[in-house]
mmCIF file of the C-alpha atoms, coordinates in Angstrom:
data_MODEL
# 
_entry.id   MODEL 
# 
loop_
_atom_site.group_PDB 
_atom_site.id 
_atom_site.type_symbol 
_atom_site.label_atom_id 
_atom_site.label_alt_id 
_atom_site.label_comp_id 
_atom_site.label_asym_id 
_atom_site.label_entity_id 
_atom_site.label_seq_id 
_atom_site.pdbx_PDB_ins_code 
_atom_site.Cartn_x 
_atom_site.Cartn_y 
_atom_site.Cartn_z 
_atom_site.occupancy 
_atom_site.B_iso_or_equiv 
_atom_site.pdbx_formal_charge 
_atom_site.auth_seq_id 
_atom_site.auth_comp_id 
_atom_site.auth_asym_id 
_atom_site.auth_atom_id 
_atom_site.pdbx_PDB_model_num 
ATOM 1   C CA . MET A 1 1   ? 103.301 75.572  78.296  1.00 0.00 ? 1   MET A CA 1 
ATOM 2   C CA . ALA A 1 2   ? 105.922 77.893  76.844  1.00 0.00 ? 2   ALA A CA 1 
ATOM 3   C CA . ASN A 1 3   ? 109.433 77.966  78.212  1.00 0.00 ? 3   ASN A CA 1 
ATOM 4   C CA . ARG A 1 4   ? 109.584 80.815  80.735  1.00 0.00 ? 4   ARG A CA 1 
ATOM 5   C CA . THR A 1 5   ? 113.291 80.721  81.477  1.00 0.00 ? 5   THR A CA 1 
ATOM 6   C CA . SER A 1 6   ? 114.542 83.448  83.787  1.00 0.00 ? 6   SER A CA 1 
ATOM 7   C CA . MET A 1 7   ? 117.645 85.401  82.877  1.00 0.00 ? 7   MET A CA 1 
ATOM 8   C CA . GLN A 1 8   ? 118.798 85.146  86.514  1.00 0.00 ? 8   GLN A CA 1 
ATOM 9   C CA . ASN A 1 9   ? 119.964 82.062  88.340  1.00 0.00 ? 9   ASN A CA 1 
ATOM 10  C CA . LEU A 1 10  ? 117.953 80.703  91.250  1.00 0.00 ? 10  LEU A CA 1 
ATOM 11  C CA . ARG A 1 11  ? 120.285 82.126  93.882  1.00 0.00 ? 11  ARG A CA 1 
ATOM 12  C CA . LYS A 1 12  ? 119.897 85.672  92.529  1.00 0.00 ? 12  LYS A CA 1 
ATOM 13  C CA . ARG A 1 13  ? 116.120 85.313  92.270  1.00 0.00 ? 13  ARG A CA 1 
ATOM 14  C CA . VAL A 1 14  ? 115.736 84.033  95.826  1.00 0.00 ? 14  VAL A CA 1 
ATOM 15  C CA . ARG A 1 15  ? 118.141 86.675  97.158  1.00 0.00 ? 15  ARG A CA 1 
ATOM 16  C CA . TYR A 1 16  ? 116.090 89.422  95.497  1.00 0.00 ? 16  TYR A CA 1 
ATOM 17  C CA . HIS A 1 17  ? 112.899 88.118  97.099  1.00 0.00 ? 17  HIS A CA 1 
ATOM 18  C CA . TYR A 1 18  ? 114.620 88.317  100.494 1.00 0.00 ? 18  TYR A CA 1 
ATOM 19  C CA . ARG A 1 19  ? 116.624 91.534  100.043 1.00 0.00 ? 19  ARG A CA 1 
ATOM 20  C CA . GLY A 1 20  ? 114.999 93.428  97.187  1.00 0.00 ? 20  GLY A CA 1 
ATOM 21  C CA . ASN A 1 21  ? 111.811 95.466  97.210  1.00 0.00 ? 21  ASN A CA 1 
ATOM 22  C CA . ALA A 1 22  ? 108.171 95.169  96.206  1.00 0.00 ? 22  ALA A CA 1 
ATOM 23  C CA . ALA A 1 23  ? 108.804 96.824  92.835  1.00 0.00 ? 23  ALA A CA 1 
ATOM 24  C CA . GLY A 1 24  ? 110.797 93.802  91.690  1.00 0.00 ? 24  GLY A CA 1 
ATOM 25  C CA . SER A 1 25  ? 109.287 90.959  93.682  1.00 0.00 ? 25  SER A CA 1 
ATOM 26  C CA . THR A 1 26  ? 105.662 89.881  93.511  1.00 0.00 ? 26  THR A CA 1 
ATOM 27  C CA . LEU A 1 27  ? 106.299 87.765  96.605  1.00 0.00 ? 27  LEU A CA 1 
ATOM 28  C CA . ARG A 1 28  ? 107.386 90.851  98.568  1.00 0.00 ? 28  ARG A CA 1 
ATOM 29  C CA . LEU A 1 29  ? 104.437 92.835  97.181  1.00 0.00 ? 29  LEU A CA 1 
ATOM 30  C CA . THR A 1 30  ? 101.999 90.141  98.276  1.00 0.00 ? 30  THR A CA 1 
ATOM 31  C CA . LEU A 1 31  ? 103.495 89.582  101.724 1.00 0.00 ? 31  LEU A CA 1 
ATOM 32  C CA . GLY A 1 32  ? 103.804 93.303  102.444 1.00 0.00 ? 32  GLY A CA 1 
ATOM 33  C CA . CYS A 1 33  ? 100.195 93.937  101.446 1.00 0.00 ? 33  CYS A CA 1 
ATOM 34  C CA . LEU A 1 34  ? 98.988  91.054  103.605 1.00 0.00 ? 34  LEU A CA 1 
ATOM 35  C CA . LEU A 1 35  ? 101.053 92.340  106.540 1.00 0.00 ? 35  LEU A CA 1 
ATOM 36  C CA . GLY A 1 36  ? 99.441  95.760  106.148 1.00 0.00 ? 36  GLY A CA 1 
ATOM 37  C CA . LEU A 1 37  ? 102.572 97.658  105.114 1.00 0.00 ? 37  LEU A CA 1 
ATOM 38  C CA . GLU A 1 38  ? 101.955 100.915 103.259 1.00 0.00 ? 38  GLU A CA 1 
ATOM 39  C CA . LEU A 1 39  ? 102.832 100.723 99.573  1.00 0.00 ? 39  LEU A CA 1 
ATOM 40  C CA . ARG A 1 40  ? 104.172 104.007 98.175  1.00 0.00 ? 40  ARG A CA 1 
ATOM 41  C CA . LEU A 1 41  ? 105.271 105.465 94.877  1.00 0.00 ? 41  LEU A CA 1 
ATOM 42  C CA . VAL A 1 42  ? 109.000 106.150 95.198  1.00 0.00 ? 42  VAL A CA 1 
ATOM 43  C CA . GLY A 1 43  ? 111.779 107.934 93.318  1.00 0.00 ? 43  GLY A CA 1 
ATOM 44  C CA . SER A 1 44  ? 110.532 109.140 89.948  1.00 0.00 ? 44  SER A CA 1 
ATOM 45  C CA . GLY A 1 45  ? 107.030 107.942 90.847  1.00 0.00 ? 45  GLY A CA 1 
ATOM 46  C CA . LYS A 1 46  ? 107.031 104.938 88.536  1.00 0.00 ? 46  LYS A CA 1 
ATOM 47  C CA . ARG A 1 47  ? 107.981 102.288 91.105  1.00 0.00 ? 47  ARG A CA 1 
ATOM 48  C CA . MET A 1 48  ? 106.036 101.137 94.156  1.00 0.00 ? 48  MET A CA 1 
ATOM 49  C CA . THR A 1 49  ? 107.733 99.836  97.291  1.00 0.00 ? 49  THR A CA 1 
ATOM 50  C CA . PHE A 1 50  ? 107.056 99.801  101.008 1.00 0.00 ? 50  PHE A CA 1 
ATOM 51  C CA . GLY A 1 51  ? 109.738 102.461 101.535 1.00 0.00 ? 51  GLY A CA 1 
ATOM 52  C CA . LYS A 1 52  ? 112.984 101.888 103.406 1.00 0.00 ? 52  LYS A CA 1 
ATOM 53  C CA . ALA A 1 53  ? 111.366 101.205 106.765 1.00 0.00 ? 53  ALA A CA 1 
ATOM 54  C CA . GLY A 1 54  ? 108.601 99.010  105.350 1.00 0.00 ? 54  GLY A CA 1 
ATOM 55  C CA . GLU A 1 55  ? 110.978 96.989  103.198 1.00 0.00 ? 55  GLU A CA 1 
ATOM 56  C CA . ALA A 1 56  ? 113.264 96.506  106.227 1.00 0.00 ? 56  ALA A CA 1 
ATOM 57  C CA . THR A 1 57  ? 110.286 95.337  108.292 1.00 0.00 ? 57  THR A CA 1 
ATOM 58  C CA . LEU A 1 58  ? 109.297 92.936  105.527 1.00 0.00 ? 58  LEU A CA 1 
ATOM 59  C CA . SER A 1 59  ? 112.864 91.620  105.178 1.00 0.00 ? 59  SER A CA 1 
ATOM 60  C CA . GLN A 1 60  ? 112.984 90.922  108.910 1.00 0.00 ? 60  GLN A CA 1 
ATOM 61  C CA . TRP A 1 61  ? 109.565 89.231  108.827 1.00 0.00 ? 61  TRP A CA 1 
ATOM 62  C CA . MET A 1 62  ? 110.744 87.031  105.950 1.00 0.00 ? 62  MET A CA 1 
ATOM 63  C CA . ALA A 1 63  ? 114.001 86.178  107.756 1.00 0.00 ? 63  ALA A CA 1 
ATOM 64  C CA . ASP A 1 64  ? 111.949 85.096  110.770 1.00 0.00 ? 64  ASP A CA 1 
ATOM 65  C CA . ASN A 1 65  ? 109.110 83.322  108.929 1.00 0.00 ? 65  ASN A CA 1 
ATOM 66  C CA . ALA A 1 66  ? 109.829 82.444  105.284 1.00 0.00 ? 66  ALA A CA 1 
ATOM 67  C CA . ARG A 1 67  ? 111.832 79.432  104.151 1.00 0.00 ? 67  ARG A CA 1 
ATOM 68  C CA . VAL A 1 68  ? 112.943 78.345  100.703 1.00 0.00 ? 68  VAL A CA 1 
ATOM 69  C CA . CYS A 1 69  ? 113.729 74.936  99.305  1.00 0.00 ? 69  CYS A CA 1 
ATOM 70  C CA . TRP A 1 70  ? 114.057 73.636  95.776  1.00 0.00 ? 70  TRP A CA 1 
ATOM 71  C CA . ILE A 1 71  ? 114.702 70.640  93.624  1.00 0.00 ? 71  ILE A CA 1 
ATOM 72  C CA . GLU A 1 72  ? 116.564 70.538  90.345  1.00 0.00 ? 72  GLU A CA 1 
ATOM 73  C CA . GLN A 1 73  ? 114.292 70.119  87.346  1.00 0.00 ? 73  GLN A CA 1 
ATOM 74  C CA . SER A 1 74  ? 115.242 70.399  83.674  1.00 0.00 ? 74  SER A CA 1 
ATOM 75  C CA . GLU A 1 75  ? 111.885 72.011  82.776  1.00 0.00 ? 75  GLU A CA 1 
ATOM 76  C CA . PRO A 1 76  ? 110.688 73.617  86.032  1.00 0.00 ? 76  PRO A CA 1 
ATOM 77  C CA . TRP A 1 77  ? 107.768 75.441  84.392  1.00 0.00 ? 77  TRP A CA 1 
ATOM 78  C CA . ASP A 1 78  ? 106.087 72.064  83.795  1.00 0.00 ? 78  ASP A CA 1 
ATOM 79  C CA . LEU A 1 79  ? 106.465 71.071  87.444  1.00 0.00 ? 79  LEU A CA 1 
ATOM 80  C CA . GLU A 1 80  ? 105.293 74.532  88.519  1.00 0.00 ? 80  GLU A CA 1 
ATOM 81  C CA . SER A 1 81  ? 102.049 74.186  86.555  1.00 0.00 ? 81  SER A CA 1 
ATOM 82  C CA . GLN A 1 82  ? 101.474 70.714  87.975  1.00 0.00 ? 82  GLN A CA 1 
ATOM 83  C CA . LEU A 1 83  ? 102.089 71.816  91.573  1.00 0.00 ? 83  LEU A CA 1 
ATOM 84  C CA . ILE A 1 84  ? 99.896  74.898  91.269  1.00 0.00 ? 84  ILE A CA 1 
ATOM 85  C CA . SER A 1 85  ? 97.044  72.786  89.930  1.00 0.00 ? 85  SER A CA 1 
ATOM 86  C CA . GLN A 1 86  ? 97.368  70.154  92.683  1.00 0.00 ? 86  GLN A CA 1 
ATOM 87  C CA . LEU A 1 87  ? 98.297  72.126  95.812  1.00 0.00 ? 87  LEU A CA 1 
ATOM 88  C CA . ASP A 1 88  ? 96.642  74.931  97.741  1.00 0.00 ? 88  ASP A CA 1 
ATOM 89  C CA . LEU A 1 89  ? 99.049  77.815  97.078  1.00 0.00 ? 89  LEU A CA 1 
ATOM 90  C CA . PRO A 1 90  ? 97.050  80.908  98.043  1.00 0.00 ? 90  PRO A CA 1 
ATOM 91  C CA . LEU A 1 91  ? 99.871  83.431  97.519  1.00 0.00 ? 91  LEU A CA 1 
ATOM 92  C CA . ASN A 1 92  ? 100.491 82.375  93.926  1.00 0.00 ? 92  ASN A CA 1 
ATOM 93  C CA . LEU A 1 93  ? 98.386  84.380  91.468  1.00 0.00 ? 93  LEU A CA 1 
ATOM 94  C CA . ASP A 1 94  ? 99.915  83.132  88.209  1.00 0.00 ? 94  ASP A CA 1 
ATOM 95  C CA . GLN A 1 95  ? 98.054  80.081  86.849  1.00 0.00 ? 95  GLN A CA 1 
ATOM 96  C CA . ASN A 1 96  ? 96.018  79.961  90.056  1.00 0.00 ? 96  ASN A CA 1 
ATOM 97  C CA . ARG A 1 97  ? 92.648  81.595  89.297  1.00 0.00 ? 97  ARG A CA 1 
ATOM 98  C CA . ASN A 1 98  ? 90.744  78.675  90.823  1.00 0.00 ? 98  ASN A CA 1 
ATOM 99  C CA . ASN A 1 99  ? 92.258  79.170  94.265  1.00 0.00 ? 99  ASN A CA 1 
ATOM 100 C CA . ALA A 1 100 ? 89.663  80.426  96.761  1.00 0.00 ? 100 ALA A CA 1 
ATOM 101 C CA . PHE A 1 101 ? 91.947  83.293  97.859  1.00 0.00 ? 101 PHE A CA 1 
ATOM 102 C CA . HIS A 1 102 ? 92.908  84.435  94.335  1.00 0.00 ? 102 HIS A CA 1 
ATOM 103 C CA . SER A 1 103 ? 90.292  87.173  93.878  1.00 0.00 ? 103 SER A CA 1 
ATOM 104 C CA . ARG A 1 104 ? 90.727  88.489  97.452  1.00 0.00 ? 104 ARG A CA 1 
ATOM 105 C CA . LEU A 1 105 ? 94.513  88.672  97.085  1.00 0.00 ? 105 LEU A CA 1 
ATOM 106 C CA . LYS A 1 106 ? 94.191  90.494  93.751  1.00 0.00 ? 106 LYS A CA 1 
ATOM 107 C CA . GLU A 1 107 ? 91.807  92.934  95.431  1.00 0.00 ? 107 GLU A CA 1 
ATOM 108 C CA . ILE A 1 108 ? 94.155  93.529  98.386  1.00 0.00 ? 108 ILE A CA 1 
ATOM 109 C CA . ARG A 1 109 ? 97.067  94.235  96.054  1.00 0.00 ? 109 ARG A CA 1 
ATOM 110 C CA . ALA A 1 110 ? 94.954  96.493  93.797  1.00 0.00 ? 110 ALA A CA 1 
ATOM 111 C CA . GLN A 1 111 ? 93.735  98.491  96.801  1.00 0.00 ? 111 GLN A CA 1 
ATOM 112 C CA . ALA A 1 112 ? 97.317  98.942  98.020  1.00 0.00 ? 112 ALA A CA 1 
ATOM 113 C CA . ARG A 1 113 ? 98.392  100.177 94.572  1.00 0.00 ? 113 ARG A CA 1 
ATOM 114 C CA . GLN A 1 114 ? 95.448  102.570 94.397  1.00 0.00 ? 114 GLN A CA 1 
ATOM 115 C CA . ARG A 1 115 ? 96.252  104.001 97.842  1.00 0.00 ? 115 ARG A CA 1 
ATOM 116 C CA . ALA A 1 116 ? 99.890  104.420 96.791  1.00 0.00 ? 116 ALA A CA 1 
ATOM 117 C CA . ARG A 1 117 ? 98.808  106.452 93.741  1.00 0.00 ? 117 ARG A CA 1 
ATOM 118 C CA . GLU A 1 118 ? 96.796  108.773 96.007  1.00 0.00 ? 118 GLU A CA 1 
ATOM 119 C CA . LEU A 1 119 ? 99.715  109.494 98.378  1.00 0.00 ? 119 LEU A CA 1 
ATOM 120 C CA . PRO A 1 120 ? 102.628 111.856 97.719  1.00 0.00 ? 120 PRO A CA 1 
ATOM 121 C CA . ILE A 1 121 ? 105.710 110.280 96.115  1.00 0.00 ? 121 ILE A CA 1 
ATOM 122 C CA . SER A 1 122 ? 108.303 109.193 98.705  1.00 0.00 ? 122 SER A CA 1 
ATOM 123 C CA . SER A 1 123 ? 112.022 109.658 98.358  1.00 0.00 ? 123 SER A CA 1 
# 
C-alpha cells in the first residue's frame, strides 16, 4: 500500500474530529448522519456541516461517548489495512467494502448529502 502520510500530527487530527465539523471530518459526517442530525450546505454553499447547533450536539455526544487510543507505529497505514481486514469496523468506509454495514452507511451518507443540496444554504 502507498504511504498515506498526513500533513497534520495525530493530536491535531484527533482534535479536529472532536472539535471540527463534518466538512473536514468523515468521522463527524458518519456519526452525525447516524444520529439523525440534519446536514446542510453552509457559507458559500460548497461545504456541508450540521450547522452550529448540530455540530455542538455532535461534539457533546462524542465527548460523552467516543474514546480515542493509539499506538506508535512507523508505518501506520500497514497496520490500518491489517486491522480493517481482520476486525469488524462498521464506521470505516475506506478499505472496508466487505463489511456488512458498508453499503448501508454509504447510502445513509449519500441521502444526507442529497437532502442538504435540496435545502436552502445556511449561514
